[in-house]
N, C-alpha and C positions, 0 to 999 in steps of 0.2 A: 872934166877931161883928165885932169892928171891924177885924180877916183881912183876912175875910169880904166886907164890904163894899170895902176898898180891894183888892180881887182882880176885884169887878162894875167899881170903877173902873176901873179899868185893864185891866178888856175894852175896858170900853165905851168908851174912848180909844182902843183899839186900831181896835175896828167905827168911831167916826169919823173916824176917820185915814184909812179903806179907802172911805169912801162917798161919795169924789171917784174920776171916771169916770179922772182924768188922772196921782191921787196911784194906784191898780188900775192902772192898767199901767203906770206904774215898779215895782212891786214885781214883775210879771209877769216887768216884762222884767231883774229883779236877781233871778230867783227860779233858773235855773242858771247864774249866774255872776256876776262882780262887772264893776263898771262906770263912767267917769267921768262927772258931771255931761255935760260936754259929748256921750257919747256917748251917757250917755239922750237930750237933745238933740235927735242928730241922729238918732238911730234911733224916734224918737218924732213929729219933728217938730213941737217945741216950745221958744218963745224958751226962751231960757235964766233969765232971772231968773223964770219960770215954771216953770222947773223947780229951781229953788234957795228957791221961797217952801216948791214942794210938796215938796221933802227933807227942811225945818226939821219940818212938820208930824209928817211920818214919824218923823225923825230924836226927835220930844219924846215922839211916842210909843214910840217903842222899838222900832221895826221896822227902822230901817236907821240903820247903822254908817256914819262915816267914815275911811278907813285912807288915810296916806301912801306914794306909792311908795318902791320901796325902788331904783330906777332912780334917775325924774326924779322930787328933791323935790319939788319944785314941784305936782305934779302930785298930783292927791287920787282914789279909789276909795267905790264907794257898792258895802256889803254889804247883803245881806240877814239876817234876823238869826231863825232857823226855830223855835226855843223861842219867840217871841213871836207869831209864829201859830200852834204848836200851843197856846198858852193860848183862843184861839176856840172850839174844841174843850171835848167835855163834860166837866163839870165833875166834877170825884171825887170819890165818895164810900169816908169815912175809915173802918176798921173795921170792914166789910165781911168775915165769915166765911166761912158758908157762905148759897147761896140760896134761898128755900124759896118753891114757886108756888104759890100756894091759886085753887080755882075752887069752884064749889056742892061739886057730886059727884067731884072727883080722878078724872071719868072720860076723858077730852080736855081740853082743854085745858092744865089744869095741870103735866099728864103730860107732856105735849107740850114744854112749855117747858123741864121740866125734864130729859129727852133733850135737847136743844137744847142748854140752860145746859153739859153733859158733855162736846156732844161738839163743839162750838164757840169755846167760853169754857175747857174743860179747867179746872171745876171745881166742887167740891163741889153737891150740888143733892138737892133733893128733892120732893116736892108732897104737898099734903093736902087736903082738902077740908072746909067746914063741914057737908054734909051730905054724906060720900062714901057711893056709890055701890058697891055686890058685888061689879065687875068693872069694867079698864076698858071702854072703847064700843069693840065689833072694828070700827068704820069706824076709830078713833082710831090701833091694832094697825096696819091697812090701812098707811095714808099711813105711819107711823113703820117699818115695814118697809120701806117705799118707799123711802126717804127714809138706810135703812140706820136707821136705830135700833133699839135694843130697851126695849118696855115690857113688863111683867111684865104677863101680865090679872087676874091676882087681887089688886096691890100696891095697893091703894087705902088709904088712911090718913084719920084726924080730927084735924083743926091742932091741938087740946090734944094730943095724941101723937108732935106732932112737931115743932114749933114750939119752940126752945131761948135764949135770950139768944147774943145775939151774930149772931141771924139777918136779913139782908136779908127781911123779906117784901114777894112779893109778889102783888100781887090783879089775877088776869088776866078775870075777870070783874068787871061790876057790880054782882052778888047777895054776891060773896065783897066786894066792895069795901065796901059799906054793911052787911052784917052784923058782922065782924071792929070789936071794939072792946077797951081794954081796952093789956091789953100785947103781943098779937098784933094789934095796928091797921100795917096793909098800910105800909110806908112812899112806897109805891111803886104804883102802878094803872094798869091796862092793859083797859082797854075796849077789849075780844076779842069778838063778835062772837061768842055760841054756836054749835056747828054740827051741835051736836044739832035743835037745831030743824027744820034743813033735812036732816039726815038723809041727807045728799047726799056721795056722793065728792068734787065740788065745793070745797063748801061746806069740808070737815075739809082739805080743800088748800086752800084761800083762808085758813081761824083759822092751819094751820102755816106759811104763807108769814107773814104777818103775824108769828107767834112768832119767825119766823127774823129778823124784821128787828130788832124789836125788843131782841129778844138781843145781834146784832150789837149796835146801839144800843149799850146797858147794859153790854156785857162793857170797853170799855177806860174805862170811868169807875169799875169797881171793880179791876180788873188796873196801872191808871198807878204805873208806879214811881215 
């Protein structure tokens, strides 16, 4: 827990350092190459004493380091530390094996999410329902086929028969999130509207698009080295 708070504190300091437009401009200027403080001042039309102040703040946050020139030893260069910027990304989830997506009937959203995870995150995934239907919804199969994903028309299952220890359970509908308790309580909840309510191609396409976006956001947190 202390390490977690320390990480949050470090990230907060980086965010605070980047909260000033001038400091953000310096970081932008250093993104593709190193520069001396004087070069930064010239490029950004900023007084050298102000550059020195902002560099001090950026250095304290771990965003910028100074290196001595191997040519003119009196000169220093500023170098951006991209690994510090990387800490601003999605916090990692540890101990995740398989990802199990759950909705009520396991006929649309959870099926699409699991297929997307296997295709985009290249990791093990499964889907289940709290009250599984007999078959996958035809429109879910259609939208999956349109995006070159495969769904088994008869491949529905109950949560109790699918979820096991070590799974990351993601409820992709509000009903499933509110119904699941105890050992299969979802660790994550995606409030994705039920496309079956409208039962149109557009509704299923919208559900697919939202699930794809959320999968792309979750994948780096699960697979971060």
